[in-house]
N, C-alpha and C positions, 0 to 999 in steps of 0.2 A: 506843757506840762499836760494836755492833753493826748499828746502824741506818747509820752509815756505810762498814761493809763490804759492806752490802747494794746500797748506793746504788752505790760502785765496781765493784760486779761487775754488776750490770743495763748500767752504763755499757760495762761491758766486752763483756758480750753484745749491747749494742746496736752496739759498733764493728765486730763481725764479720758483723754483717748486710749481705747484698746488698745494694746498692743497686735500689731500684723501678724497674724498667724502664720509661720513656716511651712509649708506642703512639703512634705515626703519627696513625692513627685515632681516638683519643682524640684528637687533638692537632688534628686536621685537618689534618695536613702530609702528605696522601699528594698523588702528582702529578695535575692536572690542569689544564684546558685554561681558561686564564684571559683571554677575549677584553678586548682593551682597545676600547670602542667610542667611538671618535676622530671625529669629523663628519663625516671621510670616507669610513669604514668604513657609518657610519649611511644616509648618504645614495646609497653605492652599492646597499647592500640594499635599500632601498626602490624606486630606478629599476630595479634588475634585476624585483622582482617588476613594478612596472609595465606592463614591456617582455615580463615570459614569460606575464602575464593577460589582457592585453587581445586581443590573437590568441587566444589561448585560447576567450576568451569569443567573442568574433564569430564563429571556426568555428563552437563549439557553436550558438551564433543562428542564424547558416545553416540547420545540420543540422537543429532545430527548425523552423523555417521552411519549407522545406522538405519537409514531414509534410501533405498533405491530410489536412482532417476535412469530414466533414460530420453537424454537431449537427441534430436535430429534435426539437422536441419535441410530445411527443403527448399526456399526458394527459387534456390541456382538449382539445384540439381531436375529439376520438374519443367526446365523450360526446355524446350526441341532445340537442339544443333543451329538450326537456320535460324532462330532466335535469340543466341547468344551474344550476341552485337548490340541488338536493339530487345530489350526486355520489358519498354514499356510499350511501344507496338505489337508484342506480344500478349499481354495481358487487355490491351485493349481491343483487340482482334475478338469479333463477337463468334468468328468465322472458323478460330481454332480450338479442340480441345482441348478445356482445361482440367483433363482426369490425369492422375499422377499415383502410381501405387510407388510405396518404401516400407523398407523390412527390417526392423527391428530388431532387434538378438537379447534374450532376457539374459544376463549375465548372472543373476543372483534372483531367489527365490520373492516376488513380491506377491504381500498378501494381500487381500482386498479389505477397503475399498481400494483400487489405484485412481487416482486423478490423471485429469486429460488436461492440460492446461495447454493454450498458444499462445508463445514466447514472440514480442517484438522489441524490435533496436531498434535504434535511433527514432525513434517517435518522439514527440513532444508531445502530450495530450495536457501538459502545464502550463502550455502555450497561453498567455493573457487572455489573447483573442479567441481563440480555442475555446477554452474553459466557459468565458463568458456566453458564448453562442447556445446558448438553452435556456428556458424556463421554466421554472420547478413549479411553478403555480400552474401550467396548462397542463404538464406531464399527472399533474391530482385532478386539475376540474377538464379538461379538452376545451371542446369549442364554446364554453362558457365562458373563460377567460381571452378577452379579446387584448389585453395590453400585450404585445409578444416583441415588442421593438428592441429585446436583446437579444432574438433569434437573427437579426441581420447580418449575412444578407439571407440565409434561407428562411424569412418572416413566411413568405407570399410563394403560390404557384400558380401562375395564371388568372390572378386577381383571389383565389383563395387559398385561404390558411392553411399550410400545414402543421399536420400533429403525428408524430411530434417535431417542434421546429428545431431549429438551428445544426450549428457545423457537427455538433458531439452525434447526434442522433444518425445525420445523415452520412458519416463514416462509419459506420457500424460492420464491424468484423465477420464477413459473408464467405471464409474457407471452410468446410464441414469435410468433416472425418467419419470414416467407419472402419471397426477392425474384426477382424479372423483370424484366427489362430488354428494355420490349415485348412481343413472343409467345415469348422466348428465357427460359426459368428459368436462375436465378441460383442454382447447389447451395452451401450452406454446409456446410463441412468440419468438424464439432464434435467431431473426436475430438484428443486432446493437446492442451486448452483448460485444465489442470490441471497443477500443479506433478507432476513426474517423483514426486520426496519422497513426495509428500502420498500418492500411488495405492497404492504401493510401503510406504511406512511407518505410515499414518496411515489408511488404510481397509482392512477385512477383505475377502480375495478370496474369501473361504466364508462372508460375513457377508450377510443377503441382508434385505430391510426388512420390519418383520414389524409388525402393526396399525397401519399407517402411515396419519393422516389416517381414522382408522372411527370415528372418533367424534362427537358433537355439535357440537366444534370444529372446524372447517376452520381452518387457516391458511391456508395458501400450495399451492405443485406438489407431484401426486403422486408417487410412485415405484414403478417397476416392479417388484416384488417376482421376479422370475425373473432379475433381475442384480445380481449380485453389489455390495456400496457401490463397490469400486474402482472400478468401471465406469460408475458413474455422475457425469462428472465437471462436470455441473450441480451437484448438489450440492458435492461435492470446493469448487468454485469459488466459492459460496455460505458454504460455512463456513469460510472463511480471510476472517474478516473484516475488516472495514475500521477503520481508524483515524481517520479523518475523516467528520463528517457527510454530504457528499458524495464519490462515488466512483463509478467505473467497475468494472465487470467483465466478462469476456471473455465472451460468447456464440458467437463462431464466427469462420469466415474464408472469404473468397470469395478463391477460388484464380484466377480472369479478371481481366484489365486491364480497366479503364473510362474509355471514350474523354471527352474535353471533351463538356460540353451532351448527354449523355447522360441518359435519366430514368429511375431506380430507381423501381421502384414497389413497396410495401414493404405486404403483406398482414399484420398482425400482430393478436393475439386482448390486449384491453385488459385481464387477470383481474383485475390486481393491485393490491390495497388501498393505495393510497396518498392517497386522499382524505380516510381519518381522522385523517391526523395533519397535515396541512397540505404532503405531500411532492410532488416532480417526478418525472417520467420522462422519459424521453430515450432515442433509439435514434443511436449513432454510429457511422461510419463513417470508417475511417481509416487510413492507410498507416504505414507506419514509415520511419525512420531508423538509423543506424549507434549514434544516441543512446536510440532507441526512439523513444515518440511524441513528440506535441507537447507541450515544454514549455522554457518559455523563462525560467523562472526561472533556470537554470542557468546560460546564457550572459549571463544581464543580471547576475549575482551574480560572477562575473568579472569582467567590463568595470567593475562597481562597484568592485571591490576593485583590480584594476590602476588605474583611473583615482583612486581617493584616494592611493595608491602614487606617484604620478607626481606628484600636486598636494602633496602631503610633503614630497617632495623636493627640490621647486623651491623650496618654503616654504625649508627646513631649508636649503637650497644660499642662499639670499637672506641668511638672515641669520647665518651663514657667513660671507656677504661682507662684510656691513655689521661683523661683531665684526671683522676684519681691518682693514676702514677707518677704525677708530676707532684701533686700535691706533697 
């Protein structure tokens, strides 16, 4: 009898409970756009993509093709005949002159500014140990920052800290170039070649090179200890490591026009050792467009995507017509 009373009481309590609300979010009943992919809608979308992308591709490709480039590989040509069989011995022999002269003919008029790059191939700046061998805080604060274990094995020299430390700075590119056109010297503006953000926020304005390239293990270029790191733009450009084994880095700008059939005489110092790892060195003179330097990939990609979309639209249209004909 008591059990019957308890069951009737619980039933009465449950009957007075409020019903559990059904939330639209849990039931996925929120208002949403639910497009119906009809054949006409799909065909029109692919067709519009093709109509939009193909002209953009041709415009981009034309801008890229309008860029004038002169590329000259000099690492093999600047080695004396007596050292052709042992190029590493040539670059390490300090008694042998590293001066070299190259002649670049301008095939098409080049309007200023003309950008001067050095190009390195088969150089893996993206190697994990190489990229990590640096210290960002030391570049910004100098000797005030002592924790530079990330720079090993180039952290100390003769017991004293190295500023800037690490393999990246130690391997600084040190070939140099000067240009002339006949008897006229072409000045190269080497200011503002690095990113403004790097100069202002990554390299200290009061940090000077210290104990750099003073040991028995000499790497690439040297730095002027009187100039702060924020003003040593060669170093700043080099320290922004490349993602691919073939890359270009900005050396400077020639701010004079070069006419067709002009011959640019390049006097260079072939100092940098790329011979020990089978690398290549090139010098590049290039103009620019509204897209930057020469790069046909972007334009070709737009054209390929647009043409593929047009082809798919035509195939779908043909299949749609055949299905209608069968009905």
